[in-house]
ZAMARLO-761606 format. One record per residue: residue in three letters; x, y, z of N, C-alpha, C, CB in turn. Coordinates in Angstrom, 1 decimal. Glycine has a CB too. Layout:
REM residues N
<atom><resn>ala</resn><n_xx>X</n_xx><n_yy>Y</n_yy><n_zz>Z</n_zz><ca_xx>X</ca_xx><ca_yy>Y</ca_yy><ca_zz>Z</ca_zz><c_xx>X</c_xx><c_yy>Y</c_yy><c_zz>Z</c_zz><cb_xx>X</cb_xx><cb_yy>Y</cb_yy><cb_zz>Z</cb_zz></atom>
...
REM end
This chain:
REM residues 74
<atom><resn>met</resn><n_xx>170.7</n_xx><n_yy>103.6</n_yy><n_zz>76.8</n_zz><ca_xx>170.5</ca_xx><ca_yy>102.5</ca_yy><ca_zz>75.9</ca_zz><c_xx>169.4</c_xx><c_yy>102.8</c_yy><c_zz>74.9</c_zz><cb_xx>170.2</cb_xx><cb_yy>101.2</cb_yy><cb_zz>76.7</cb_zz></atom>
<atom><resn>phe</resn><n_xx>169.7</n_xx><n_yy>102.6</n_yy><n_zz>73.6</n_zz><ca_xx>168.7</ca_xx><ca_yy>102.8</ca_yy><ca_zz>72.6</ca_zz><c_xx>168.1</c_xx><c_yy>101.5</c_yy><c_zz>72.2</c_zz><cb_xx>169.3</cb_xx><cb_yy>103.5</cb_yy><cb_zz>71.4</cb_zz></atom>
<atom><resn>cys</resn><n_xx>166.7</n_xx><n_yy>101.4</n_yy><n_zz>72.1</n_zz><ca_xx>166.1</ca_xx><ca_yy>100.2</ca_yy><ca_zz>71.7</ca_zz><c_xx>165.0</c_xx><c_yy>100.6</c_yy><c_zz>70.6</c_zz><cb_xx>165.4</cb_xx><cb_yy>99.4</cb_yy><cb_zz>72.9</cb_zz></atom>
<atom><resn>tyr</resn><n_xx>165.1</n_xx><n_yy>99.9</n_yy><n_zz>69.5</n_zz><ca_xx>164.2</ca_xx><ca_yy>100.2</ca_yy><ca_zz>68.4</ca_zz><c_xx>163.4</c_xx><c_yy>98.9</c_yy><c_zz>68.0</c_zz><cb_xx>164.9</cb_xx><cb_yy>100.7</cb_yy><cb_zz>67.2</cb_zz></atom>
<atom><resn>tyr</resn><n_xx>162.1</n_xx><n_yy>99.0</n_yy><n_zz>67.9</n_zz><ca_xx>161.2</ca_xx><ca_yy>97.9</ca_yy><ca_zz>67.5</ca_zz><c_xx>160.9</c_xx><c_yy>98.1</c_yy><c_zz>66.0</c_zz><cb_xx>160.0</cb_xx><cb_yy>97.8</cb_yy><cb_zz>68.3</cb_zz></atom>
<atom><resn>asp</resn><n_xx>161.2</n_xx><n_yy>97.1</n_yy><n_zz>65.2</n_zz><ca_xx>161.0</ca_xx><ca_yy>97.2</ca_yy><ca_zz>63.7</ca_zz><c_xx>159.6</c_xx><c_yy>97.6</c_yy><c_zz>63.4</c_zz><cb_xx>161.3</cb_xx><cb_yy>95.8</cb_yy><cb_zz>63.1</cb_zz></atom>
<atom><resn>lys</resn><n_xx>159.5</n_xx><n_yy>98.5</n_yy><n_zz>62.4</n_zz><ca_xx>158.3</ca_xx><ca_yy>99.1</ca_yy><ca_zz>62.0</ca_zz><c_xx>157.3</c_xx><c_yy>98.0</c_yy><c_zz>61.4</c_zz><cb_xx>158.5</cb_xx><cb_yy>100.1</cb_yy><cb_zz>60.9</cb_zz></atom>
<atom><resn>asn</resn><n_xx>157.9</n_xx><n_yy>96.8</n_yy><n_zz>61.0</n_zz><ca_xx>157.0</ca_xx><ca_yy>95.7</ca_yy><ca_zz>60.5</ca_zz><c_xx>156.7</c_xx><c_yy>94.7</c_yy><c_zz>61.6</c_zz><cb_xx>157.8</cb_xx><cb_yy>95.0</cb_yy><cb_zz>59.4</cb_zz></atom>
<atom><resn>gly</resn><n_xx>157.1</n_xx><n_yy>95.0</n_yy><n_zz>62.8</n_zz><ca_xx>156.8</ca_xx><ca_yy>94.1</ca_yy><ca_zz>63.9</ca_zz><c_xx>157.6</c_xx><c_yy>92.9</c_yy><c_zz>64.1</c_zz><cb_xx>155.4</cb_xx><cb_yy>93.8</cb_yy><cb_zz>63.8</cb_zz></atom>
<atom><resn>tyr</resn><n_xx>158.8</n_xx><n_yy>92.8</n_yy><n_zz>63.5</n_zz><ca_xx>159.6</ca_xx><ca_yy>91.6</ca_yy><ca_zz>63.6</ca_zz><c_xx>160.0</c_xx><c_yy>91.3</c_yy><c_zz>65.0</c_zz><cb_xx>160.8</cb_xx><cb_yy>91.7</cb_yy><cb_zz>62.6</cb_zz></atom>
<atom><resn>asn</resn><n_xx>159.8</n_xx><n_yy>90.2</n_yy><n_zz>65.5</n_zz><ca_xx>160.2</ca_xx><ca_yy>89.6</ca_yy><ca_zz>66.8</ca_zz><c_xx>159.6</c_xx><c_yy>90.3</c_yy><c_zz>68.1</c_zz><cb_xx>161.7</cb_xx><cb_yy>89.7</cb_yy><cb_zz>66.9</cb_zz></atom>
<atom><resn>gly</resn><n_xx>159.2</n_xx><n_yy>91.5</n_yy><n_zz>68.0</n_zz><ca_xx>158.6</ca_xx><ca_yy>92.2</ca_yy><ca_zz>69.2</ca_zz><c_xx>159.6</c_xx><c_yy>92.6</c_yy><c_zz>70.2</c_zz><cb_xx>157.6</cb_xx><cb_yy>91.3</cb_yy><cb_zz>69.8</cb_zz></atom>
<atom><resn>leu</resn><n_xx>159.3</n_xx><n_yy>93.6</n_yy><n_zz>71.0</n_zz><ca_xx>160.1</ca_xx><ca_yy>94.0</ca_yy><ca_zz>72.1</ca_zz><c_xx>159.2</c_xx><c_yy>94.4</c_yy><c_zz>73.2</c_zz><cb_xx>161.1</cb_xx><cb_yy>95.1</cb_yy><cb_zz>71.7</cb_zz></atom>
<atom><resn>cys</resn><n_xx>159.6</n_xx><n_yy>94.2</n_yy><n_zz>74.5</n_zz><ca_xx>158.9</ca_xx><ca_yy>94.7</ca_yy><ca_zz>75.6</ca_zz><c_xx>159.9</c_xx><c_yy>95.0</c_yy><c_zz>76.7</c_zz><cb_xx>157.9</cb_xx><cb_yy>93.6</cb_yy><cb_zz>76.1</cb_zz></atom>
<atom><resn>phe</resn><n_xx>159.5</n_xx><n_yy>95.8</n_yy><n_zz>77.7</n_zz><ca_xx>160.4</ca_xx><ca_yy>96.1</ca_yy><ca_zz>78.8</ca_zz><c_xx>159.7</c_xx><c_yy>96.2</c_yy><c_zz>80.1</c_zz><cb_xx>161.1</cb_xx><cb_yy>97.5</cb_yy><cb_zz>78.5</cb_zz></atom>
<atom><resn>val</resn><n_xx>160.5</n_xx><n_yy>96.1</n_yy><n_zz>81.2</n_zz><ca_xx>160.0</ca_xx><ca_yy>96.3</ca_yy><ca_zz>82.5</ca_zz><c_xx>160.9</c_xx><c_yy>97.3</c_yy><c_zz>83.3</c_zz><cb_xx>159.8</cb_xx><cb_yy>95.0</cb_yy><cb_zz>83.3</cb_zz></atom>
<atom><resn>his</resn><n_xx>160.4</n_xx><n_yy>98.1</n_yy><n_zz>84.1</n_zz><ca_xx>161.2</ca_xx><ca_yy>99.1</ca_yy><ca_zz>84.9</ca_zz><c_xx>161.2</c_xx><c_yy>98.6</c_yy><c_zz>86.3</c_zz><cb_xx>160.7</cb_xx><cb_yy>100.6</cb_yy><cb_zz>84.8</cb_zz></atom>
<atom><resn>arg</resn><n_xx>162.3</n_xx><n_yy>98.2</n_yy><n_zz>86.8</n_zz><ca_xx>162.4</ca_xx><ca_yy>97.7</ca_yy><ca_zz>88.2</ca_zz><c_xx>162.9</c_xx><c_yy>98.8</c_yy><c_zz>89.1</c_zz><cb_xx>163.4</cb_xx><cb_yy>96.4</cb_yy><cb_zz>88.3</cb_zz></atom>
<atom><resn>lys</resn><n_xx>162.1</n_xx><n_yy>99.0</n_yy><n_zz>90.1</n_zz><ca_xx>162.5</ca_xx><ca_yy>100.0</ca_yy><ca_zz>91.1</ca_zz><c_xx>161.7</c_xx><c_yy>99.7</c_yy><c_zz>92.4</c_zz><cb_xx>162.1</cb_xx><cb_yy>101.5</cb_yy><cb_zz>90.7</cb_zz></atom>
<atom><resn>ala</resn><n_xx>162.2</n_xx><n_yy>100.2</n_yy><n_zz>93.5</n_zz><ca_xx>161.6</ca_xx><ca_yy>100.0</ca_yy><ca_zz>94.8</ca_zz><c_xx>160.2</c_xx><c_yy>100.5</c_yy><c_zz>94.9</c_zz><cb_xx>162.4</cb_xx><cb_yy>100.6</cb_yy><cb_zz>96.0</cb_zz></atom>
<atom><resn>pro</resn><n_xx>159.3</n_xx><n_yy>100.0</n_yy><n_zz>95.6</n_zz><ca_xx>159.5</ca_xx><ca_yy>98.8</ca_yy><ca_zz>96.5</ca_zz><c_xx>159.5</c_xx><c_yy>97.5</c_yy><c_zz>95.7</c_zz><cb_xx>158.4</cb_xx><cb_yy>98.8</cb_yy><cb_zz>97.6</cb_zz></atom>
<atom><resn>tyr</resn><n_xx>160.5</n_xx><n_yy>96.7</n_yy><n_zz>96.1</n_zz><ca_xx>160.6</ca_xx><ca_yy>95.4</ca_yy><ca_zz>95.4</ca_zz><c_xx>159.8</c_xx><c_yy>94.3</c_yy><c_zz>96.1</c_zz><cb_xx>162.1</cb_xx><cb_yy>94.9</cb_yy><cb_zz>95.4</cb_zz></atom>
<atom><resn>gly</resn><n_xx>159.4</n_xx><n_yy>93.3</n_yy><n_zz>95.3</n_zz><ca_xx>158.6</ca_xx><ca_yy>92.2</ca_yy><ca_zz>95.9</ca_zz><c_xx>159.0</c_xx><c_yy>90.9</c_yy><c_zz>95.2</c_zz><cb_xx>157.1</cb_xx><cb_yy>92.5</cb_yy><cb_zz>95.7</cb_zz></atom>
<atom><resn>gln</resn><n_xx>158.1</n_xx><n_yy>89.9</n_yy><n_zz>95.3</n_zz><ca_xx>158.3</ca_xx><ca_yy>88.6</ca_yy><ca_zz>94.7</ca_zz><c_xx>158.2</c_xx><c_yy>88.7</c_yy><c_zz>93.2</c_zz><cb_xx>157.3</cb_xx><cb_yy>87.6</cb_yy><cb_zz>95.2</cb_zz></atom>
<atom><resn>val</resn><n_xx>159.1</n_xx><n_yy>88.0</n_yy><n_zz>92.5</n_zz><ca_xx>159.0</ca_xx><ca_yy>87.9</ca_yy><ca_zz>91.0</ca_zz><c_xx>159.1</c_xx><c_yy>86.4</c_yy><c_zz>90.6</c_zz><cb_xx>160.2</cb_xx><cb_yy>88.7</cb_yy><cb_zz>90.3</cb_zz></atom>
<atom><resn>lys</resn><n_xx>158.2</n_xx><n_yy>86.0</n_yy><n_zz>89.7</n_zz><ca_xx>158.2</ca_xx><ca_yy>84.6</ca_yy><ca_zz>89.3</ca_zz><c_xx>158.5</c_xx><c_yy>84.5</c_yy><c_zz>87.8</c_zz><cb_xx>156.8</cb_xx><cb_yy>83.9</cb_yy><cb_zz>89.6</cb_zz></atom>
<atom><resn>leu</resn><n_xx>159.5</n_xx><n_yy>83.6</n_yy><n_zz>87.5</n_zz><ca_xx>159.8</ca_xx><ca_yy>83.4</ca_yy><ca_zz>86.1</ca_zz><c_xx>158.7</c_xx><c_yy>82.7</c_yy><c_zz>85.4</c_zz><cb_xx>161.1</cb_xx><cb_yy>82.6</cb_yy><cb_zz>85.9</cb_zz></atom>
<atom><resn>leu</resn><n_xx>158.4</n_xx><n_yy>83.1</n_yy><n_zz>84.2</n_zz><ca_xx>157.2</ca_xx><ca_yy>82.5</ca_yy><ca_zz>83.4</ca_zz><c_xx>157.5</c_xx><c_yy>81.2</c_yy><c_zz>82.8</c_zz><cb_xx>156.8</cb_xx><cb_yy>83.5</cb_yy><cb_zz>82.4</cb_zz></atom>
<atom><resn>asp</resn><n_xx>158.8</n_xx><n_yy>80.9</n_yy><n_zz>82.5</n_zz><ca_xx>159.1</ca_xx><ca_yy>79.6</ca_yy><ca_zz>81.8</ca_zz><c_xx>159.8</c_xx><c_yy>78.6</c_yy><c_zz>82.7</c_zz><cb_xx>160.0</cb_xx><cb_yy>79.9</cb_yy><cb_zz>80.7</cb_zz></atom>
<atom><resn>glu</resn><n_xx>159.9</n_xx><n_yy>78.9</n_yy><n_zz>84.0</n_zz><ca_xx>160.4</ca_xx><ca_yy>77.9</ca_yy><ca_zz>85.0</ca_zz><c_xx>159.7</c_xx><c_yy>78.1</c_yy><c_zz>86.3</c_zz><cb_xx>161.9</cb_xx><cb_yy>78.1</cb_yy><cb_zz>85.2</cb_zz></atom>
<atom><resn>asp</resn><n_xx>159.7</n_xx><n_yy>77.0</n_yy><n_zz>87.1</n_zz><ca_xx>159.1</ca_xx><ca_yy>77.1</ca_yy><ca_zz>88.4</ca_zz><c_xx>160.1</c_xx><c_yy>77.7</c_yy><c_zz>89.4</c_zz><cb_xx>158.7</cb_xx><cb_yy>75.7</cb_yy><cb_zz>88.9</cb_zz></atom>
<atom><resn>phe</resn><n_xx>160.3</n_xx><n_yy>79.0</n_yy><n_zz>89.3</n_zz><ca_xx>161.3</ca_xx><ca_yy>79.7</ca_yy><ca_zz>90.1</ca_zz><c_xx>160.8</c_xx><c_yy>81.1</c_yy><c_zz>90.5</c_zz><cb_xx>162.7</cb_xx><cb_yy>79.8</cb_yy><cb_zz>89.4</cb_zz></atom>
<atom><resn>glu</resn><n_xx>160.9</n_xx><n_yy>81.4</n_yy><n_zz>91.8</n_zz><ca_xx>160.5</ca_xx><ca_yy>82.7</ca_yy><ca_zz>92.3</ca_zz><c_xx>161.6</c_xx><c_yy>83.3</c_yy><c_zz>93.2</c_zz><cb_xx>159.2</cb_xx><cb_yy>82.5</cb_yy><cb_zz>93.1</cb_zz></atom>
<atom><resn>ile</resn><n_xx>161.7</n_xx><n_yy>84.6</n_yy><n_zz>93.2</n_zz><ca_xx>162.7</ca_xx><ca_yy>85.3</ca_yy><ca_zz>93.9</ca_zz><c_xx>162.1</c_xx><c_yy>86.5</c_yy><c_zz>94.6</c_zz><cb_xx>164.0</cb_xx><cb_yy>85.6</cb_yy><cb_zz>93.1</cb_zz></atom>
<atom><resn>asp</resn><n_xx>162.6</n_xx><n_yy>86.8</n_yy><n_zz>95.8</n_zz><ca_xx>162.1</ca_xx><ca_yy>88.0</ca_yy><ca_zz>96.5</ca_zz><c_xx>163.2</c_xx><c_yy>89.1</c_yy><c_zz>96.2</c_zz><cb_xx>161.9</cb_xx><cb_yy>87.8</cb_yy><cb_zz>98.0</cb_zz></atom>
<atom><resn>leu</resn><n_xx>162.9</n_xx><n_yy>90.0</n_yy><n_zz>95.3</n_zz><ca_xx>163.9</ca_xx><ca_yy>91.0</ca_yy><ca_zz>95.0</ca_zz><c_xx>164.2</c_xx><c_yy>92.0</c_yy><c_zz>96.1</c_zz><cb_xx>163.4</cb_xx><cb_yy>91.8</cb_yy><cb_zz>93.8</cb_zz></atom>
<atom><resn>ala</resn><n_xx>163.3</n_xx><n_yy>92.1</n_yy><n_zz>97.1</n_zz><ca_xx>163.6</ca_xx><ca_yy>92.9</ca_yy><ca_zz>98.3</ca_zz><c_xx>164.8</c_xx><c_yy>92.4</c_yy><c_zz>99.1</c_zz><cb_xx>162.3</cb_xx><cb_yy>93.0</cb_yy><cb_zz>99.2</cb_zz></atom>
<atom><resn>glu</resn><n_xx>165.0</n_xx><n_yy>91.1</n_yy><n_zz>99.0</n_zz><ca_xx>166.2</ca_xx><ca_yy>90.5</ca_yy><ca_zz>99.7</ca_zz><c_xx>167.4</c_xx><c_yy>90.7</c_yy><c_zz>98.9</c_zz><cb_xx>165.9</cb_xx><cb_yy>89.1</cb_yy><cb_zz>100.0</cb_zz></atom>
<atom><resn>glu</resn><n_xx>167.3</n_xx><n_yy>90.9</n_yy><n_zz>97.6</n_zz><ca_xx>168.5</ca_xx><ca_yy>91.0</ca_yy><ca_zz>96.7</ca_zz><c_xx>168.9</c_xx><c_yy>92.4</c_yy><c_zz>96.3</c_zz><cb_xx>168.2</cb_xx><cb_yy>90.2</cb_yy><cb_zz>95.5</cb_zz></atom>
<atom><resn>lys</resn><n_xx>168.0</n_xx><n_yy>93.4</n_yy><n_zz>96.4</n_zz><ca_xx>168.2</ca_xx><ca_yy>94.7</ca_yy><ca_zz>95.9</ca_zz><c_xx>168.1</c_xx><c_yy>95.7</c_yy><c_zz>97.0</c_zz><cb_xx>167.2</cb_xx><cb_yy>95.1</cb_yy><cb_zz>94.8</cb_zz></atom>
<atom><resn>glu</resn><n_xx>168.9</n_xx><n_yy>96.8</n_yy><n_zz>96.9</n_zz><ca_xx>168.8</ca_xx><ca_yy>98.0</ca_yy><ca_zz>97.7</ca_zz><c_xx>167.7</c_xx><c_yy>98.8</c_yy><c_zz>97.2</c_zz><cb_xx>170.2</cb_xx><cb_yy>98.7</cb_yy><cb_zz>97.8</cb_zz></atom>
<atom><resn>pro</resn><n_xx>167.0</n_xx><n_yy>99.6</n_yy><n_zz>98.1</n_zz><ca_xx>165.9</ca_xx><ca_yy>100.5</ca_yy><ca_zz>97.6</ca_zz><c_xx>166.4</c_xx><c_yy>101.5</c_yy><c_zz>96.6</c_zz><cb_xx>165.3</cb_xx><cb_yy>101.1</cb_yy><cb_zz>98.8</cb_zz></atom>
<atom><resn>thr</resn><n_xx>167.6</n_xx><n_yy>101.8</n_yy><n_zz>96.6</n_zz><ca_xx>168.1</ca_xx><ca_yy>102.9</ca_yy><ca_zz>95.6</ca_zz><c_xx>168.5</c_xx><c_yy>102.3</c_yy><c_zz>94.3</c_zz><cb_xx>169.4</cb_xx><cb_yy>103.5</cb_yy><cb_zz>96.2</cb_zz></atom>
<atom><resn>gln</resn><n_xx>168.5</n_xx><n_yy>101.0</n_yy><n_zz>94.1</n_zz><ca_xx>168.8</ca_xx><ca_yy>100.3</ca_yy><ca_zz>92.9</ca_zz><c_xx>167.6</c_xx><c_yy>100.4</c_yy><c_zz>92.0</c_zz><cb_xx>169.3</cb_xx><cb_yy>98.9</cb_yy><cb_zz>93.1</cb_zz></atom>
<atom><resn>thr</resn><n_xx>167.8</n_xx><n_yy>100.7</n_yy><n_zz>90.7</n_zz><ca_xx>166.7</ca_xx><ca_yy>100.7</ca_yy><ca_zz>89.7</ca_zz><c_xx>167.3</c_xx><c_yy>100.4</c_yy><c_zz>88.4</c_zz><cb_xx>166.1</cb_xx><cb_yy>102.1</cb_yy><cb_zz>89.7</cb_zz></atom>
<atom><resn>gly</resn><n_xx>166.5</n_xx><n_yy>99.9</n_yy><n_zz>87.5</n_zz><ca_xx>166.9</ca_xx><ca_yy>99.6</ca_yy><ca_zz>86.1</ca_zz><c_xx>165.8</c_xx><c_yy>99.1</c_yy><c_zz>85.2</c_zz><cb_xx>168.0</cb_xx><cb_yy>98.5</cb_yy><cb_zz>86.2</cb_zz></atom>
<atom><resn>phe</resn><n_xx>166.2</n_xx><n_yy>98.9</n_yy><n_zz>84.0</n_zz><ca_xx>165.2</ca_xx><ca_yy>98.4</ca_yy><ca_zz>83.0</ca_zz><c_xx>165.7</c_xx><c_yy>97.0</c_yy><c_zz>82.4</c_zz><cb_xx>165.1</cb_xx><cb_yy>99.4</cb_yy><cb_zz>81.8</cb_zz></atom>
<atom><resn>ile</resn><n_xx>164.8</n_xx><n_yy>96.2</n_yy><n_zz>82.1</n_zz><ca_xx>165.1</ca_xx><ca_yy>94.9</ca_yy><ca_zz>81.4</ca_zz><c_xx>164.3</c_xx><c_yy>95.0</c_yy><c_zz>80.1</c_zz><cb_xx>164.7</cb_xx><cb_yy>93.7</cb_yy><cb_zz>82.2</cb_zz></atom>
<atom><resn>val</resn><n_xx>165.0</n_xx><n_yy>94.8</n_yy><n_zz>79.0</n_zz><ca_xx>164.4</ca_xx><ca_yy>94.7</ca_yy><ca_zz>77.6</ca_zz><c_xx>164.5</c_xx><c_yy>93.3</c_yy><c_zz>77.1</c_zz><cb_xx>165.1</cb_xx><cb_yy>95.8</cb_yy><cb_zz>76.7</cb_zz></atom>
<atom><resn>ala</resn><n_xx>163.5</n_xx><n_yy>92.8</n_yy><n_zz>76.5</n_zz><ca_xx>163.5</ca_xx><ca_yy>91.4</ca_yy><ca_zz>76.0</ca_zz><c_xx>162.5</c_xx><c_yy>91.3</c_yy><c_zz>74.8</c_zz><cb_xx>163.1</cb_xx><cb_yy>90.4</cb_yy><cb_zz>77.1</cb_zz></atom>
<atom><resn>thr</resn><n_xx>162.6</n_xx><n_yy>90.2</n_yy><n_zz>74.1</n_zz><ca_xx>161.7</ca_xx><ca_yy>90.0</ca_yy><ca_zz>73.0</ca_zz><c_xx>160.4</c_xx><c_yy>89.3</c_yy><c_zz>73.4</c_zz><cb_xx>162.4</cb_xx><cb_yy>89.0</cb_yy><cb_zz>72.0</cb_zz></atom>
<atom><resn>arg</resn><n_xx>160.3</n_xx><n_yy>88.9</n_yy><n_zz>74.7</n_zz><ca_xx>159.1</ca_xx><ca_yy>88.4</ca_yy><ca_zz>75.3</ca_zz><c_xx>159.1</c_xx><c_yy>88.6</c_yy><c_zz>76.8</c_zz><cb_xx>158.9</cb_xx><cb_yy>86.9</cb_yy><cb_zz>75.0</cb_zz></atom>
<atom><resn>arg</resn><n_xx>158.0</n_xx><n_yy>88.5</n_yy><n_zz>77.4</n_zz><ca_xx>157.9</ca_xx><ca_yy>88.7</ca_yy><ca_zz>78.9</ca_zz><c_xx>158.6</c_xx><c_yy>87.6</c_yy><c_zz>79.6</c_zz><cb_xx>156.4</cb_xx><cb_yy>88.8</cb_yy><cb_zz>79.4</cb_zz></atom>
<atom><resn>leu</resn><n_xx>159.4</n_xx><n_yy>87.9</n_yy><n_zz>80.6</n_zz><ca_xx>160.2</ca_xx><ca_yy>86.9</ca_yy><ca_zz>81.2</ca_zz><c_xx>159.7</c_xx><c_yy>86.5</c_yy><c_zz>82.6</c_zz><cb_xx>161.7</cb_xx><cb_yy>87.3</cb_yy><cb_zz>81.3</cb_zz></atom>
<atom><resn>thr</resn><n_xx>159.0</n_xx><n_yy>87.5</n_yy><n_zz>83.2</n_zz><ca_xx>158.5</ca_xx><ca_yy>87.3</ca_yy><ca_zz>84.6</ca_zz><c_xx>157.0</c_xx><c_yy>87.7</c_yy><c_zz>84.7</c_zz><cb_xx>159.3</cb_xx><cb_yy>88.2</cb_yy><cb_zz>85.6</cb_zz></atom>
<atom><resn>asp</resn><n_xx>156.5</n_xx><n_yy>87.6</n_yy><n_zz>85.9</n_zz><ca_xx>155.1</ca_xx><ca_yy>87.9</ca_yy><ca_zz>86.1</ca_zz><c_xx>154.9</c_xx><c_yy>89.4</c_yy><c_zz>86.4</c_zz><cb_xx>154.5</cb_xx><cb_yy>87.1</cb_yy><cb_zz>87.2</cb_zz></atom>
<atom><resn>glu</resn><n_xx>155.9</n_xx><n_yy>90.2</n_yy><n_zz>86.2</n_zz><ca_xx>155.8</ca_xx><ca_yy>91.6</ca_yy><ca_zz>86.4</ca_zz><c_xx>154.9</c_xx><c_yy>92.3</c_yy><c_zz>85.3</c_zz><cb_xx>157.2</cb_xx><cb_yy>92.3</cb_yy><cb_zz>86.5</cb_zz></atom>
<atom><resn>arg</resn><n_xx>154.7</n_xx><n_yy>93.6</n_yy><n_zz>85.5</n_zz><ca_xx>153.9</ca_xx><ca_yy>94.4</ca_yy><ca_zz>84.5</ca_zz><c_xx>154.9</c_xx><c_yy>94.9</c_yy><c_zz>83.4</c_zz><cb_xx>153.2</cb_xx><cb_yy>95.6</cb_yy><cb_zz>85.1</cb_zz></atom>
<atom><resn>trp</resn><n_xx>155.0</n_xx><n_yy>94.1</n_yy><n_zz>82.3</n_zz><ca_xx>155.8</ca_xx><ca_yy>94.5</ca_yy><ca_zz>81.2</ca_zz><c_xx>155.0</c_xx><c_yy>95.4</c_yy><c_zz>80.2</c_zz><cb_xx>156.3</cb_xx><cb_yy>93.2</cb_yy><cb_zz>80.4</cb_zz></atom>
<atom><resn>glu</resn><n_xx>155.7</n_xx><n_yy>96.3</n_yy><n_zz>79.5</n_zz><ca_xx>155.1</ca_xx><ca_yy>97.2</ca_yy><ca_zz>78.6</ca_zz><c_xx>155.7</c_xx><c_yy>96.8</c_yy><c_zz>77.2</c_zz><cb_xx>155.4</cb_xx><cb_yy>98.7</cb_yy><cb_zz>78.9</cb_zz></atom>
<atom><resn>asn</resn><n_xx>154.8</n_xx><n_yy>96.8</n_yy><n_zz>76.2</n_zz><ca_xx>155.2</ca_xx><ca_yy>96.5</ca_yy><ca_zz>74.8</ca_zz><c_xx>155.6</c_xx><c_yy>97.7</c_yy><c_zz>74.0</c_zz><cb_xx>154.0</cb_xx><cb_yy>95.8</cb_yy><cb_zz>74.1</cb_zz></atom>
<atom><resn>phe</resn><n_xx>156.6</n_xx><n_yy>97.5</n_yy><n_zz>73.2</n_zz><ca_xx>157.0</ca_xx><ca_yy>98.5</ca_yy><ca_zz>72.2</ca_zz><c_xx>155.9</c_xx><c_yy>98.6</c_yy><c_zz>71.1</c_zz><cb_xx>158.4</cb_xx><cb_yy>98.3</cb_yy><cb_zz>71.6</cb_zz></atom>
<atom><resn>his</resn><n_xx>155.7</n_xx><n_yy>99.7</n_yy><n_zz>70.5</n_zz><ca_xx>154.8</ca_xx><ca_yy>99.9</ca_yy><ca_zz>69.3</ca_zz><c_xx>155.7</c_xx><c_yy>99.7</c_yy><c_zz>68.1</c_zz><cb_xx>154.1</cb_xx><cb_yy>101.2</cb_yy><cb_zz>69.4</cb_zz></atom>
<atom><resn>phe</resn><n_xx>155.1</n_xx><n_yy>99.3</n_yy><n_zz>67.0</n_zz><ca_xx>155.8</ca_xx><ca_yy>99.2</ca_yy><ca_zz>65.7</ca_zz><c_xx>156.5</c_xx><c_yy>100.5</c_yy><c_zz>65.4</c_zz><cb_xx>154.8</cb_xx><cb_yy>98.8</cb_yy><cb_zz>64.5</cb_zz></atom>
<atom><resn>gly</resn><n_xx>157.8</n_xx><n_yy>100.4</n_yy><n_zz>65.0</n_zz><ca_xx>158.6</ca_xx><ca_yy>101.6</ca_yy><ca_zz>64.7</ca_zz><c_xx>159.0</c_xx><c_yy>102.5</c_yy><c_zz>65.8</c_zz><cb_xx>157.8</cb_xx><cb_yy>102.3</cb_yy><cb_zz>63.7</cb_zz></atom>
<atom><resn>glu</resn><n_xx>158.8</n_xx><n_yy>102.0</n_yy><n_zz>67.0</n_zz><ca_xx>159.1</ca_xx><ca_yy>102.8</ca_yy><ca_zz>68.2</ca_zz><c_xx>160.6</c_xx><c_yy>102.7</c_yy><c_zz>68.6</c_zz><cb_xx>158.2</cb_xx><cb_yy>102.5</cb_yy><cb_zz>69.4</cb_zz></atom>
<atom><resn>leu</resn><n_xx>161.2</n_xx><n_yy>103.9</n_yy><n_zz>68.9</n_zz><ca_xx>162.5</ca_xx><ca_yy>103.9</ca_yy><ca_zz>69.5</ca_zz><c_xx>162.4</c_xx><c_yy>104.5</c_yy><c_zz>70.9</c_zz><cb_xx>163.5</cb_xx><cb_yy>104.9</cb_yy><cb_zz>68.6</cb_zz></atom>
<atom><resn>ile</resn><n_xx>162.9</n_xx><n_yy>103.8</n_yy><n_zz>71.9</n_zz><ca_xx>162.9</ca_xx><ca_yy>104.2</ca_yy><ca_zz>73.2</ca_zz><c_xx>164.4</c_xx><c_yy>104.3</c_yy><c_zz>73.7</c_zz><cb_xx>162.1</cb_xx><cb_yy>103.2</cb_yy><cb_zz>74.2</cb_zz></atom>
<atom><resn>val</resn><n_xx>164.7</n_xx><n_yy>105.4</n_yy><n_zz>74.3</n_zz><ca_xx>166.0</ca_xx><ca_yy>105.7</ca_yy><ca_zz>74.9</ca_zz><c_xx>165.8</c_xx><c_yy>105.5</c_yy><c_zz>76.4</c_zz><cb_xx>166.6</cb_xx><cb_yy>107.1</cb_yy><cb_zz>74.5</cb_zz></atom>
<atom><resn>phe</resn><n_xx>166.6</n_xx><n_yy>104.6</n_yy><n_zz>77.0</n_zz><ca_xx>166.5</ca_xx><ca_yy>104.4</ca_yy><ca_zz>78.4</ca_zz><c_xx>167.7</c_xx><c_yy>105.1</c_yy><c_zz>79.1</c_zz><cb_xx>166.5</cb_xx><cb_yy>102.8</cb_yy><cb_zz>78.8</cb_zz></atom>
<atom><resn>ile</resn><n_xx>167.4</n_xx><n_yy>106.0</n_yy><n_zz>80.0</n_zz><ca_xx>168.4</ca_xx><ca_yy>106.7</ca_yy><ca_zz>80.7</ca_zz><c_xx>168.2</c_xx><c_yy>106.6</c_yy><c_zz>82.2</c_zz><cb_xx>168.4</cb_xx><cb_yy>108.3</cb_yy><cb_zz>80.3</cb_zz></atom>
<atom><resn>leu</resn><n_xx>169.3</n_xx><n_yy>106.2</n_yy><n_zz>82.9</n_zz><ca_xx>169.2</ca_xx><ca_yy>106.1</ca_yy><ca_zz>84.3</ca_zz><c_xx>170.3</c_xx><c_yy>107.1</c_yy><c_zz>84.9</c_zz><cb_xx>169.6</cb_xx><cb_yy>104.6</cb_yy><cb_zz>84.8</cb_zz></atom>
<atom><resn>arg</resn><n_xx>169.8</n_xx><n_yy>107.8</n_yy><n_zz>85.9</n_zz><ca_xx>170.7</ca_xx><ca_yy>108.7</ca_yy><ca_zz>86.5</ca_zz><c_xx>171.1</c_xx><c_yy>108.2</c_yy><c_zz>87.9</c_zz><cb_xx>170.0</cb_xx><cb_yy>110.1</cb_yy><cb_zz>86.6</cb_zz></atom>
<atom><resn>ala</resn><n_xx>172.3</n_xx><n_yy>108.4</n_yy><n_zz>88.2</n_zz><ca_xx>172.8</ca_xx><ca_yy>107.9</ca_yy><ca_zz>89.6</ca_zz><c_xx>172.4</c_xx><c_yy>108.9</c_yy><c_zz>90.7</c_zz><cb_xx>174.3</cb_xx><cb_yy>107.8</cb_yy><cb_zz>89.5</cb_zz></atom>
REM end
């Protein structure tokens, strides 16, 4: 997956890489919490890309004009 953040900073982008060991995740805009360890297998991994942080996990921000290619191998 290719993700590009506008060089002028329009709307912003951030991402989180989810991988084992999984733990509790709390949504930032709702009073909802989930234990990902109960929902995911240790071999499952992935990225979530959004215009704002969605959970209390450690999200990373894109830099202006940055292109990131997300590759997952099975």
